[in-house]
Rosetta silent file (secondary structure, phi, psi, omega in degrees, C-alpha in Angstrom):
SEQUENCE: MVKLSVIVPFYNVQQYAPDTLRSLRANAREDFEFILVDDCSTDGTPEILARAERELPGAVHVRHEQNGGLATARNTGIDNARGEYVTFLDGDDWLAPGYYPQLVAAIESLNCDFVRTDHVQCTARARVVTRVPVGRRNVVMNPRDAILPADRSTSVDYAYAWAGVYHRRLVDKGLVHFTDGLRTAEDRPWIWKLHREAESFAAVNLLGVFYRRGVASSLTQIGDVRQLDFIRAFDQVIEETAQDADAKELLPKAVRTYCAIISHHLGSIERFEPAVAKKLKSMSAAALRRMPQDVLDEALDSMDLQRATKLRRLRRRPAPAGAAA
SCORE:     score description
SCORE:     0.000 S_00000001
   1 L     0.000  126.628  176.378   17.599   20.933    5.984 S_00000001
   2 L   -81.579  125.966 -179.378   16.067   18.254    3.730 S_00000001
   3 L   -82.227  -45.613 -175.011   12.501   19.187    2.856 S_00000001
   4 E  -133.623  130.222  171.394   11.364   15.953    1.174 S_00000001
   5 E  -106.435  123.776  178.606   12.618   12.367    1.348 S_00000001
   6 E  -107.461  118.779 -175.551   11.465   10.145   -1.530 S_00000001
   7 E  -102.124  119.688 -173.835   11.772    6.415   -0.771 S_00000001
   8 E  -127.949   99.778  174.241   12.057    4.218   -3.867 S_00000001
   9 E   -76.929  142.858  177.622   12.473    0.426   -3.484 S_00000001
  10 E  -128.897  136.129  171.737   13.828   -1.472   -6.496 S_00000001
  11 L  -148.385  109.349  176.699   13.832   -5.209   -7.126 S_00000001
  12 L    50.390   52.575 -179.619   14.743   -6.680  -10.526 S_00000001
  13 L  -123.633   40.501 -177.001   13.271   -3.785  -12.512 S_00000001
  14 L   -58.962  -26.948 -179.993   16.146   -3.060  -14.904 S_00000001
  15 L   -69.122  -32.615 -172.466   13.617   -2.609  -17.730 S_00000001
  16 L  -108.282  -22.250 -174.741   11.760    0.187  -15.925 S_00000001
  17 H   -54.845  -40.050  179.011   14.274    1.735  -13.528 S_00000001
  18 H   -58.414  -39.827  177.366   15.737    4.168  -16.121 S_00000001
  19 H   -64.550  -43.271  178.690   12.285    5.732  -16.687 S_00000001
  20 H   -58.948  -46.857 -176.978   11.728    5.980  -12.924 S_00000001
  21 H   -68.469  -36.535  176.027   15.105    7.647  -12.389 S_00000001
  22 H   -62.471  -38.657 -179.733   14.608   10.078  -15.286 S_00000001
  23 H   -70.750  -30.404  174.821   11.315   11.172  -13.731 S_00000001
  24 H   -67.370  -40.681  178.080   13.044   11.689  -10.367 S_00000001
  25 H   -60.113  -36.670  179.247   15.616   13.894  -12.060 S_00000001
  26 L   -74.673   -0.723  177.023   12.747   15.964  -13.461 S_00000001
  27 L  -121.183    6.036 -175.578   11.579   16.450   -9.854 S_00000001
  28 L   -68.414  146.830  173.927   14.962   17.141   -8.227 S_00000001
  29 L  -148.796  153.981 -172.780   15.470   20.138   -5.970 S_00000001
  30 L   -63.180  -21.474  178.781   18.435   20.998   -3.780 S_00000001
  31 L  -104.751   18.435  174.286   16.439   20.252   -0.600 S_00000001
  32 E  -107.618  145.645  171.242   15.043   16.905   -1.872 S_00000001
  33 E  -125.632  145.790  179.871   16.668   13.492   -1.333 S_00000001
  34 E  -118.033  109.186 -177.645   15.947   10.279   -3.210 S_00000001
  35 E   -94.086  106.318 -175.372   16.600    7.128   -1.172 S_00000001
  36 E   -96.138  107.494 -175.218   17.081    4.311   -3.682 S_00000001
  37 E  -102.492  110.475  176.481   16.731    0.963   -1.892 S_00000001
  38 E   -87.874  111.649 -175.779   17.965   -2.041   -3.866 S_00000001
  39 L   -86.319   55.153  177.635   16.213   -5.058   -2.333 S_00000001
  40 L    60.616   50.685  178.119   18.985   -7.484   -3.381 S_00000001
  41 L   -63.955  149.419 -179.850   18.239   -7.394   -7.110 S_00000001
  42 L  -115.068    4.917  177.032   19.810  -10.136   -9.240 S_00000001
  43 L  -105.689 -146.447 -178.220   19.514   -8.445  -12.659 S_00000001
  44 L   -86.538    6.159 -177.993   21.094   -5.219  -13.901 S_00000001
  45 H   -59.201  -44.049 -178.035   19.279   -2.999  -11.390 S_00000001
  46 H   -57.611  -40.017  179.311   22.265   -2.579   -8.989 S_00000001
  47 H   -66.522  -38.299  178.300   24.471   -1.152  -11.754 S_00000001
  48 H   -63.048  -41.482 -178.285   21.704    1.253  -12.814 S_00000001
  49 H   -72.866  -35.463  177.206   21.319    2.478   -9.216 S_00000001
  50 H   -62.290  -38.953  177.705   25.086    2.797   -8.675 S_00000001
  51 H   -69.236  -38.874  179.610   25.215    5.089  -11.698 S_00000001
  52 H   -63.665  -34.082  179.534   22.168    7.021  -10.455 S_00000001
  53 H   -61.267  -32.372  179.123   23.879    7.657   -7.121 S_00000001
  54 H   -81.996  -31.736 -168.415   26.580    9.552   -9.032 S_00000001
  55 H  -105.906  -23.958 -177.690   24.341   11.323  -11.518 S_00000001
  56 L   -91.387  119.283  178.849   20.991   12.009   -9.799 S_00000001
  57 L   -58.698  130.176  177.869   21.061   15.078   -7.491 S_00000001
  58 L    83.651    5.510 -176.945   20.118   14.068   -3.929 S_00000001
  59 E   -75.472  137.763  173.422   20.400   10.315   -4.562 S_00000001
  60 E  -127.846  118.331 -175.013   21.247    7.988   -1.655 S_00000001
  61 E   -99.943  122.295  177.952   21.849    4.353   -2.647 S_00000001
  62 E  -123.843  132.555 -178.359   21.118    1.653   -0.028 S_00000001
  63 E  -120.394  130.863  171.988   21.471   -2.057   -0.798 S_00000001
  64 L   -80.884  139.151  176.625   19.950   -5.035    1.042 S_00000001
  65 L   -81.479  -16.339  171.130   22.167   -8.101    1.291 S_00000001
  66 L  -144.087  152.364 -176.011   19.082  -10.313    1.122 S_00000001
  67 L   -70.647  129.421 -178.857   15.629   -9.762   -0.323 S_00000001
  68 L  -117.690   -9.350 -178.106   13.116   -8.631    2.281 S_00000001
  69 L    94.881  168.949 -173.010   10.123   -7.531    0.227 S_00000001
  70 H   -61.755  -43.881 -178.187    8.508   -4.167   -0.379 S_00000001
  71 H   -60.583  -46.807 -179.381    7.491   -3.444    3.221 S_00000001
  72 H   -65.140  -40.669  178.661   10.986   -4.084    4.560 S_00000001
  73 H   -63.733  -41.529  177.099   12.606   -2.065    1.753 S_00000001
  74 H   -63.436  -40.865  178.850   10.325    0.887    2.457 S_00000001
  75 H   -62.101  -38.473  175.477   11.181    0.687    6.164 S_00000001
  76 H   -58.766  -44.161  177.967   14.880    0.811    5.294 S_00000001
  77 H   -62.377  -44.279  179.113   14.184    3.970    3.338 S_00000001
  78 H   -59.986  -42.798 -178.674   12.176    5.515    6.180 S_00000001
  79 H   -65.766  -22.062  178.493   15.001    4.773    8.635 S_00000001
  80 H   -98.191   -4.105 -174.204   17.428    6.604    6.343 S_00000001
  81 L   -76.961  139.523  178.887   15.127    9.540    5.592 S_00000001
  82 L  -115.967   -0.864 -171.009   16.055   13.000    6.857 S_00000001
  83 L   -75.964  156.444  172.143   13.244   15.028    5.317 S_00000001
  84 L   -67.029  -29.073  176.123   10.576   17.136    6.965 S_00000001
  85 E  -127.767  154.562 -179.205    8.184   15.222    4.692 S_00000001
  86 E  -130.235  139.705  170.361    8.305   11.663    3.347 S_00000001
  87 E  -141.988  176.860 -174.347    6.772   10.095    0.256 S_00000001
  88 E  -131.837  157.189  169.663    7.179    6.885   -1.742 S_00000001
  89 L  -149.506  143.565  175.677    7.541    5.701   -5.315 S_00000001
  90 L   -89.128  152.018 -171.623    7.868    2.151   -6.641 S_00000001
  91 L   -69.296   -6.567  176.506   10.847    1.300   -8.826 S_00000001
  92 L  -114.451   10.224  177.902    8.723    0.533  -11.910 S_00000001
  93 L  -107.674  177.234 -179.757    6.506    3.646  -11.770 S_00000001
  94 E  -150.685  173.323 -171.974    7.217    7.234  -12.805 S_00000001
  95 E  -124.762  155.321  168.315    6.284   10.886  -12.204 S_00000001
  96 L   -75.007  145.812  177.092    5.207   13.954  -14.108 S_00000001
  97 L   -58.050  136.248  176.214    7.909   16.672  -14.195 S_00000001
  98 L    75.539   11.272 -177.816    7.638   19.089  -11.277 S_00000001
  99 H   -67.951  -45.755 -175.178    5.153   16.924   -9.353 S_00000001
 100 H   -64.927  -39.505  173.923    7.031   16.769   -6.033 S_00000001
 101 H   -58.237  -37.149  177.384    7.411   20.551   -5.605 S_00000001
 102 H   -67.907  -37.749 -179.610    3.629   20.826   -6.051 S_00000001
 103 H   -64.584  -44.805  177.809    3.079   18.001   -3.539 S_00000001
 104 H   -63.407  -42.156  179.318    5.225   19.729   -0.905 S_00000001
 105 H   -61.251  -36.092 -179.100    3.461   23.034   -1.555 S_00000001
 106 H   -65.878  -48.018 -177.474    0.090   21.316   -1.030 S_00000001
 107 H   -71.994  -31.188  177.828    0.889   19.836    2.394 S_00000001
 108 H   -69.298  -38.205 -179.813    2.608   23.011    3.544 S_00000001
 109 H   -70.774  -32.700 -179.204   -0.385   25.161    2.605 S_00000001
 110 H   -86.809  -23.504  176.819   -2.822   22.787    4.322 S_00000001
 111 L    53.279   52.559  179.577   -0.562   22.197    7.369 S_00000001
 112 L  -123.312  175.164 -177.085   -1.904   18.689    8.061 S_00000001
 113 L   -67.608  -42.416  178.285   -0.400   15.297    8.957 S_00000001
 114 E  -153.534  157.953 -179.232   -0.742   13.796    5.482 S_00000001
 115 E  -125.625  140.184  176.977   -2.125   14.508    2.035 S_00000001
 116 E  -113.400  143.798 -176.193   -3.598   12.009   -0.452 S_00000001
 117 E  -127.635  160.550  171.812   -3.504   12.443   -4.231 S_00000001
 118 L   -74.641  173.360  175.910   -5.063   10.927   -7.348 S_00000001
 119 E  -153.201  171.598  178.366   -2.945    8.901   -9.781 S_00000001
 120 E  -111.564  121.851  174.926   -2.852    7.499  -13.306 S_00000001
 121 E   -87.842  131.550 -175.268   -3.034    3.728  -13.802 S_00000001
 122 E  -121.367  112.463  176.296   -1.068    2.603  -16.860 S_00000001
 123 E  -120.004  109.833 -171.549   -1.741   -0.788  -18.460 S_00000001
 124 L    54.604 -120.334 -179.013    0.181   -1.141  -21.729 S_00000001
 125 L   -94.992   -4.750 -178.303   -0.878    1.994  -23.646 S_00000001
 126 E   -78.025  142.279  178.231   -4.107    2.570  -21.683 S_00000001
 127 E  -128.715  125.718 -179.647   -4.248    5.429  -19.156 S_00000001
 128 E  -131.704  126.080  176.756   -6.968    5.690  -16.492 S_00000001
 129 E   -78.232  127.430  178.379   -7.196    8.384  -13.810 S_00000001
 130 E  -115.039  124.817 -171.689   -7.942    6.859  -10.383 S_00000001
 131 L  -105.214  147.184  172.863   -9.198    9.259   -7.736 S_00000001
 132 L   -59.051  129.903 -179.406   -8.995    9.199   -3.958 S_00000001
 133 L   -78.029   60.163  177.063  -12.497    8.181   -2.767 S_00000001
 134 L  -131.896  120.916 -174.397  -12.888   11.382   -0.747 S_00000001
 135 L   -70.494  -40.882 -176.360  -15.458   13.897   -1.918 S_00000001
 136 L   -84.013  131.064 -178.132  -14.119   17.014   -0.218 S_00000001
 137 L  -117.249  146.461  176.864  -10.893   18.388   -1.673 S_00000001
 138 L    59.432   30.581  177.452   -8.329   20.824   -0.267 S_00000001
 139 L  -127.857  129.698  179.722  -10.067   20.724    3.129 S_00000001
 140 L   -75.282  129.628 -176.556   -8.361   19.463    6.301 S_00000001
 141 E  -132.326  168.006  172.298  -10.347   16.626    7.876 S_00000001
 142 L   -81.604  122.955 -178.252  -10.133   14.038   10.647 S_00000001
 143 H   -56.840  -31.115  178.800   -8.805   10.793    9.057 S_00000001
 144 H   -60.162  -34.022 -177.260  -11.226    8.733   11.179 S_00000001
 145 H   -70.925   -9.884 -178.749  -14.133   10.397    9.440 S_00000001
 146 H  -102.529    6.029  179.050  -12.927    8.989    6.106 S_00000001
 147 L   -79.884  -42.854 -176.746  -12.971    5.292    7.156 S_00000001
 148 L   -97.149  165.747    9.443  -16.734    4.758    6.919 S_00000001
 149 L   -81.182  163.588 -174.875  -19.313    3.911    5.581 S_00000001
 150 L   -70.071  -28.574 -171.966  -18.738    0.174    5.546 S_00000001
 151 L   -98.149   12.575  178.012  -20.604   -0.483    2.300 S_00000001
 152 L  -132.029  156.922  174.947  -18.795    2.058    0.108 S_00000001
 153 L   -68.703  127.946 -177.508  -15.240    2.538   -1.114 S_00000001
 154 L  -129.574 -174.345 -174.330  -13.508    4.963    1.241 S_00000001
 155 H   -62.223  -29.477  178.594  -10.070    6.400    1.878 S_00000001
 156 H   -74.522  -12.576  175.144   -8.818    3.228    3.652 S_00000001
 157 H   -87.390  -10.964  178.947   -9.520    1.281    0.462 S_00000001
 158 L  -101.648   78.869 -163.783   -7.180    3.611   -1.444 S_00000001
 159 L   -93.871    9.636 -175.090   -4.067    2.164    0.155 S_00000001
 160 L   -67.890  114.692 -176.647   -1.337    3.298   -2.268 S_00000001
 161 L   -64.514  -32.070 -176.595    1.512    4.662   -0.143 S_00000001
 162 L   -78.296   -6.367 -179.852    2.971    6.612   -3.074 S_00000001
 163 L   -92.617   59.323  179.958   -0.289    8.526   -3.601 S_00000001
 164 E   162.821 -173.413 -179.711    0.475   11.165   -0.998 S_00000001
 165 E  -146.724  148.483 -167.080    2.982   12.767    1.357 S_00000001
 166 E  -132.380  134.272 -177.861    3.485   12.396    5.124 S_00000001
 167 E   -72.966  148.966  179.272    4.797   14.776    7.787 S_00000001
 168 H   -53.325  -33.565 -177.933    7.890   13.850    9.797 S_00000001
 169 H   -62.317  -27.469  176.002    5.832   13.829   13.010 S_00000001
 170 H   -71.800  -36.877  174.968    4.030   10.714   11.726 S_00000001
 171 H   -60.960  -46.137 -177.729    7.386    9.015   11.168 S_00000001
 172 H   -64.943  -26.719  177.596    8.424    9.884   14.720 S_00000001
 173 L   -86.628   -3.801 -179.480    5.170    8.369   16.043 S_00000001
 174 L    80.731   17.857 -176.162    5.771    5.137   14.112 S_00000001
 175 L   -91.443   -8.250 -177.838    2.749    5.628   11.858 S_00000001
 176 L  -101.802  -18.316  178.152    4.576    5.579    8.527 S_00000001
 177 L   -69.076  152.726  179.780    6.502    2.308    8.989 S_00000001
 178 L  -102.120  163.433  176.021    5.130   -0.899    7.470 S_00000001
 179 L   -71.419  114.801 -173.699    4.751   -4.356    9.004 S_00000001
 180 L   -58.519  134.494  173.003    8.157   -5.894    8.369 S_00000001
 181 L    89.456  -10.018  176.855    8.230   -8.919    6.083 S_00000001
 182 L   -67.223  128.649 -175.770    4.752   -8.619    4.555 S_00000001
 183 L   -94.213  -19.647  175.335    5.114   -9.580    0.886 S_00000001
 184 L  -152.004  160.009 -177.354    1.727   -8.344   -0.301 S_00000001
 185 L    59.077   21.870 -179.206   -1.118   -6.167    1.046 S_00000001
 186 L   -62.766  -22.347 -178.018    1.551   -4.425    3.164 S_00000001
 187 H   -84.612   -8.545 -178.485   -0.265   -1.140    2.638 S_00000001
 188 H   -73.075  -54.880  174.656   -3.559   -2.334    4.207 S_00000001
 189 H   -59.663  -34.033 -178.632   -2.564   -2.350    7.919 S_00000001
 190 H   -62.334  -49.241 -176.621   -0.541    0.787    7.135 S_00000001
 191 H   -70.001  -34.852  177.369   -3.457    2.824    5.722 S_00000001
 192 H   -66.536  -45.056  178.656   -5.810    1.731    8.513 S_00000001
 193 H   -60.336  -42.914  179.383   -3.289    2.682   11.201 S_00000001
 194 H   -58.586  -44.863 -177.677   -2.746    6.033    9.515 S_00000001
 195 H   -75.957  -27.324  177.419   -6.467    6.796    9.483 S_00000001
 196 H   -78.090  -34.038 -166.245   -7.054    5.605   13.043 S_00000001
 197 H  -113.993  -20.482  174.307   -4.107    7.373   14.672 S_00000001
 198 L   -73.876  162.995 -174.024   -3.141   10.460   12.653 S_00000001
 199 L  -102.510  -23.317 -175.749   -4.944   13.678   13.525 S_00000001
 200 L  -155.015  148.381  176.240   -5.462   15.432   10.209 S_00000001
 201 E  -157.722  170.106  175.226   -5.379   14.847    6.459 S_00000001
 202 E  -150.213  153.780  170.559   -6.624   16.207    3.153 S_00000001
 203 E  -107.429  138.080 -176.536   -7.222   14.992   -0.386 S_00000001
 204 E  -128.065  155.445  178.538   -6.046   17.272   -3.188 S_00000001
 205 L   -86.112   69.377 -179.769   -6.581   17.516   -6.944 S_00000001
 206 L  -126.296  124.385 -175.009   -2.978   16.814   -7.834 S_00000001
 207 L  -121.218  121.801 -178.235   -2.108   14.294  -10.529 S_00000001
 208 L  -164.543   -8.544  177.439    1.480   13.221  -11.115 S_00000001
 209 E   -98.999  130.051  178.106    2.149    9.560  -10.250 S_00000001
 210 E  -109.291  111.490 -172.952    1.959    7.028  -13.089 S_00000001
 211 E   -97.388  115.163 -175.982    1.319    3.532  -11.707 S_00000001
 212 E   -83.560  117.170  178.013    2.407    0.758  -14.033 S_00000001
 213 E  -100.098  157.585  174.485   -0.008   -2.209  -13.997 S_00000001
 214 L    77.846   17.469  177.207    0.505   -5.676  -15.476 S_00000001
 215 L   -71.623  126.972 -172.111    4.249   -5.873  -14.822 S_00000001
 216 L   -58.848  -34.368 -176.791    5.164   -9.574  -15.116 S_00000001
 217 L   -85.201   -5.842 -179.469    7.466   -9.517  -12.063 S_00000001
 218 L   -69.287  144.144  179.498    4.912   -7.774   -9.846 S_00000001
 219 H   -63.227  -26.127  177.619    3.460   -9.854   -7.021 S_00000001
 220 H   -66.112  -16.843 -179.546   -0.033   -8.923   -8.193 S_00000001
 221 H  -102.503   -4.586 -173.558    0.729  -10.978  -11.319 S_00000001
 222 L  -111.057  130.223 -176.680    2.352  -13.952   -9.558 S_00000001
 223 L  -100.253   45.265  178.247    0.303  -16.747   -8.001 S_00000001
 224 L  -101.218 -176.012 -169.301    2.811  -18.086   -5.516 S_00000001
 225 H   -63.976  -20.998  179.189    2.634  -18.407   -1.738 S_00000001
 226 H   -61.633  -28.048  179.338    3.713  -14.794   -1.162 S_00000001
 227 H   -61.323  -26.728 -176.005    0.244  -13.701   -2.282 S_00000001
 228 H   -73.412   -5.325  175.400   -1.213  -15.327    0.827 S_00000001
 229 H   -63.401  -13.165  176.615    0.354  -12.647    3.017 S_00000001
 230 H   -61.338  -27.936  179.164   -2.875  -10.703    2.471 S_00000001
 231 H   -68.790  -45.157  176.929   -4.350  -12.916    5.208 S_00000001
 232 H   -62.944  -37.681 -179.667   -1.686  -11.902    7.711 S_00000001
 233 H   -64.408  -46.822 -177.795   -2.139   -8.279    6.652 S_00000001
 234 H   -76.442  -28.635  170.590   -5.905   -8.264    7.168 S_00000001
 235 H   -57.657  -39.654  178.542   -5.659  -10.265   10.396 S_00000001
 236 H   -65.832  -41.167  177.078   -3.573   -7.346   11.635 S_00000001
 237 H   -58.357  -47.901 -179.064   -6.209   -4.849   10.483 S_00000001
 238 H   -63.193  -47.072 -177.180   -8.925   -6.755   12.362 S_00000001
 239 H   -61.028  -46.801 -177.296   -6.824   -7.224   15.507 S_00000001
 240 H   -71.903  -36.730  178.728   -5.759   -3.579   15.755 S_00000001
 241 H   -68.646  -34.035  178.669   -9.191   -2.204   14.872 S_00000001
 242 H   -64.174  -23.716  179.744  -10.803   -4.448   17.515 S_00000001
 243 L   -89.867   -3.483 -177.372   -8.665   -2.696   20.135 S_00000001
 244 L   -76.240  150.677  179.126   -9.763    0.772   19.017 S_00000001
 245 L   -61.293  -27.402  179.579  -12.114    2.853   21.136 S_00000001
 246 L  -103.924   31.217 -175.453  -14.495    2.987   18.154 S_00000001
 247 H   -55.881  -39.495 -176.759  -14.224   -0.722   17.370 S_00000001
 248 H   -60.387  -37.759 -179.422  -17.987   -1.220   17.263 S_00000001
 249 H   -81.050  -35.537 -171.619  -18.333    1.345   14.478 S_00000001
 250 H   -88.350  -29.417 -175.906  -15.142    0.498   12.559 S_00000001
 251 H   -59.829  -38.586  178.395  -15.047   -3.326   12.628 S_00000001
 252 H   -57.204  -36.711  177.191  -17.911   -3.810   10.136 S_00000001
 253 H   -66.405  -45.792 -178.727  -15.875   -1.928    7.526 S_00000001
 254 H   -62.977  -43.935 -178.576  -12.710   -3.944    8.260 S_00000001
 255 H   -67.718  -43.655 -179.955  -14.533   -7.287    8.174 S_00000001
 256 H   -62.094  -41.094  178.967  -16.475   -6.464    5.013 S_00000001
 257 H   -65.097  -43.196  177.755  -13.269   -5.410    3.233 S_00000001
 258 H   -57.445  -46.426  179.153  -11.487   -8.589    4.351 S_00000001
 259 H   -61.067  -40.899  179.943  -14.372  -10.679    2.994 S_00000001
 260 H   -63.525  -38.865  179.741  -14.270   -8.803   -0.317 S_00000001
 261 H   -69.569  -41.719  175.944  -10.528   -9.466   -0.684 S_00000001
 262 H   -58.780  -46.560 -179.552  -10.947  -13.174    0.111 S_00000001
 263 H   -60.929  -40.141  178.244  -13.750  -13.355   -2.460 S_00000001
 264 H   -59.987  -46.428 -178.583  -11.573  -11.576   -5.038 S_00000001
 265 H   -67.843  -38.517  177.690   -8.738  -14.089   -4.637 S_00000001
 266 H   -65.367  -31.624 -179.225  -11.115  -17.060   -4.747 S_00000001
 267 H   -71.550  -17.627  177.791  -12.607  -15.626   -7.934 S_00000001
 268 L  -123.967   37.224 -171.750   -9.237  -15.772   -9.675 S_00000001
 269 H   -66.650  -20.509 -178.386   -7.968  -18.937   -8.004 S_00000001
 270 H   -66.796  -18.081  179.980   -6.877  -20.452  -11.337 S_00000001
 271 H   -81.142   -9.831  179.401   -3.853  -18.113  -11.437 S_00000001
 272 L   -86.764  149.185  170.554   -2.420  -19.730   -8.288 S_00000001
 273 L   -59.118  146.347 -174.435   -0.171  -22.756   -8.267 S_00000001
 274 H   -52.423  -44.512 -179.712   -2.294  -25.830   -7.281 S_00000001
 275 H   -65.859  -35.159  179.867   -0.730  -26.223   -3.830 S_00000001
 276 H   -71.978  -38.047  177.581   -1.131  -22.499   -3.165 S_00000001
 277 H   -60.556  -41.793  178.115   -4.771  -22.571   -4.324 S_00000001
 278 H   -64.364  -41.963  179.375   -5.486  -25.351   -1.825 S_00000001
 279 H   -67.252  -36.242  177.235   -3.746  -23.391    0.915 S_00000001
 280 H   -57.693  -44.803 -179.507   -5.684  -20.244   -0.025 S_00000001
 281 H   -64.164  -47.042 -177.011   -8.969  -22.047    0.601 S_00000001
 282 H   -68.451  -40.149  179.496   -7.944  -23.538    3.944 S_00000001
 283 H   -70.246  -34.691  177.783   -6.338  -20.332    5.231 S_00000001
 284 H   -67.982  -39.210  177.254   -9.323  -18.244    4.109 S_00000001
 285 H   -61.352  -44.676  178.776  -11.708  -20.618    5.902 S_00000001
 286 H   -64.475  -37.943  179.479   -9.661  -20.285    9.087 S_00000001
 287 H   -63.297  -42.177  178.848   -9.577  -16.495    8.676 S_00000001
 288 H   -61.850  -37.517  179.968  -13.370  -16.325    8.420 S_00000001
 289 H   -73.930  -21.129  177.769  -13.691  -18.308   11.639 S_00000001
 290 H   -80.373  -21.561 -177.738  -11.261  -15.934   13.415 S_00000001
 291 L   -67.490  156.490  173.032  -13.323  -12.870   12.591 S_00000001
 292 L   -59.290  115.376 -167.933  -15.885  -11.557   15.115 S_00000001
 293 H   -66.055  -33.832  178.321  -18.743  -13.842   14.107 S_00000001
 294 H   -68.070  -39.183  177.893  -21.582  -11.415   14.780 S_00000001
 295 H   -68.773  -38.409  178.398  -19.877   -8.759   12.674 S_00000001
 296 H   -63.345  -43.333  178.890  -19.137  -11.342    9.974 S_00000001
 297 H   -57.907  -43.729  179.422  -22.789  -12.416    9.855 S_00000001
 298 H   -64.684  -40.210  179.913  -23.858   -8.796    9.319 S_00000001
 299 H   -64.209  -44.600 -179.811  -21.232   -8.323    6.624 S_00000001
 300 H   -65.577  -36.640  178.211  -22.320  -11.452    4.748 S_00000001
 301 H   -63.472  -27.735 -176.507  -25.975  -10.417    5.000 S_00000001
 302 H   -90.323   -7.069 -177.998  -25.101   -7.123    3.314 S_00000001
 303 L   -90.881  165.226  177.158  -23.171   -8.702    0.414 S_00000001
 304 L   -65.048  154.722 -170.210  -24.583  -10.020   -2.852 S_00000001
 305 H   -60.303  -40.487 -175.754  -25.978  -13.541   -2.663 S_00000001
 306 H   -64.439  -48.323  179.651  -23.324  -15.218   -4.803 S_00000001
 307 H   -66.703  -43.139 -177.928  -20.337  -13.938   -2.808 S_00000001
 308 H   -62.005  -41.985 -179.979  -22.074  -14.407    0.537 S_00000001
 309 H   -63.193  -43.567  179.912  -23.025  -18.021   -0.267 S_00000001
 310 H   -61.902  -41.843 -178.610  -19.469  -18.849   -1.332 S_00000001
 311 H   -72.584  -36.987  177.001  -18.007  -17.353    1.855 S_00000001
 312 H   -64.143  -40.211  178.400  -20.566  -19.042    4.135 S_00000001
 313 H   -64.310  -40.291  180.000  -19.732  -22.375    2.508 S_00000001
 314 H   -65.855  -38.377 -179.875  -16.036  -21.688    2.989 S_00000001
 315 H   -62.074  -31.746 -179.780  -16.541  -20.813    6.665 S_00000001
 316 L   -81.146   -7.909 -177.442  -18.082  -24.257    7.230 S_00000001
 317 L   -65.757  130.541  177.620  -15.113  -25.981    5.584 S_00000001
 318 L   -61.530  134.071 -179.182  -13.145  -28.170    8.070 S_00000001
 319 L   -94.870  118.191  176.093   -9.743  -26.635    8.746 S_00000001
 320 L   -67.194  159.340 -179.786   -6.809  -29.060    8.606 S_00000001
 321 L   -59.200  137.989  176.738   -4.107  -28.801   11.228 S_00000001
 322 L    81.014   13.631 -177.319   -1.665  -25.989   10.571 S_00000001
 323 L   -84.640  -13.880 -177.725   -4.003  -24.062    8.260 S_00000001
 324 L   -64.742  151.698 -179.846   -4.009  -20.896   10.323 S_00000001
 325 L   -70.735    0.000    0.000   -2.119  -17.900    8.942 S_00000001
């Protein structure tokens, strides 16, 4: 019986993959499997993974014949996973030795659907501990209770899939799969669905994932059209939350977060290619008009004047044909 399945997508990360794989080796156990998904890399990553399949205990190497993006690669891993529990790691990040045995011990002792953990953000030589925005630790809670309040950072804003572990029953219910084809913000609909539909979770004081920031090949650093998938991702959050029995209570949080993300991208619009920057504005304007307008008005009223004014002006912008996401 496989206890833990670790799903690790790789795409053109030959510089970092050896560190990632060494950290997996330092977490190997006879009942752990490591599903290494090569998302059609074009550098030296495939050779590194082929060697890892021979040398890393529990390694399973899966290769995509065409690039599908992080969400699709993770889904491939989930579909191949045999473990009682599932977790994730990105191909350019790494782990502390012995972290995964502690993670499994945590969810087994708490006996809940999923567990969330803190992590370390690594930018060049800087290290910053980032904590799950949940005050109560090592206590089983209802995930719905961690969505609100709307005006504070909550557990649904901490969307890192690799910062936790998930019981097989969530996989069987379809709650761990991602929206296929999303190139960015793929974890936003995922974390909202998890908190709306799972029955129990906990946050624990366990630190062991090192998240590498500022990687040149990362989509967060690239200003091309793939970045605009955040609109499709948040449209899904709004649509699914609007169908929830508690939509009246939950929608203000979803809308406010969507507005904050739009504002963030507009605030760094110079990093986008000119054609993409123009499309960002038109698609964001259309997105604002698709939101529940009464909820949007309340969200804008609660935001600082500068951001609210910019978004109100954008909402009034005429939308050219074909601008919808």
